[in-house]
N, C-alpha and C positions, 0 to 999 in steps of 0.2 A: 694481431701483430706477428710478423714473421721474425724468427730468431735464427741466426746462422752460427755455425761453429767451424773453425778451421784448425788444422793441426799439421805441423811439419816436424820432422825428426831432428833436423840439424839447423843451426843458425845460418849455415851457408845456403840453405834452401830458401825459396821465395814464396810467400803467400799471396802475391799480387793477383794471380789468376783466380784463386779461390775467393779472395775478397771482391774482385770485380764481378764474378759470377753471382755471388750472394747479394751484392748491392743491386745488380741488374734485376735480380729476382724479387727485389723489394724488401729485403731484410732491413729492419730498422735497428736491430741490435746484432752485433757480430762478436762472438767470443773467440779469442785466438790463443793457441798454445804452441810452444815448442818443447817437445819432449821425446826422448828415445824410448823405445820399447812399446810393446802392445799392451802390457798388463799393468802399467803404472796408473796410479790414481789420477784422474783427469778432472781437476778442479773446475776449469772453465766449461767443460761439457756438462758437469753437474749443475753449474750456475745457470747455464742456458736451459737445462731441463726444469730447474726450479722456477725460472721466470715463466716458462711455458705453462707449467702446472699451477702457477699462482701461489707458490710457497713463499 
């Protein structure tokens, strides 16, 4: 199973291109986040990793 993850920094930005690309690549699950800053805790990224690792 392919799992995708997208992140944008601001609500004004658009995730459509990322979502389209991941869907075309065959991702069955796509976790998305909107958050500022590079060092914040990324809950959706961790959730995607947990699914991949079978946690």
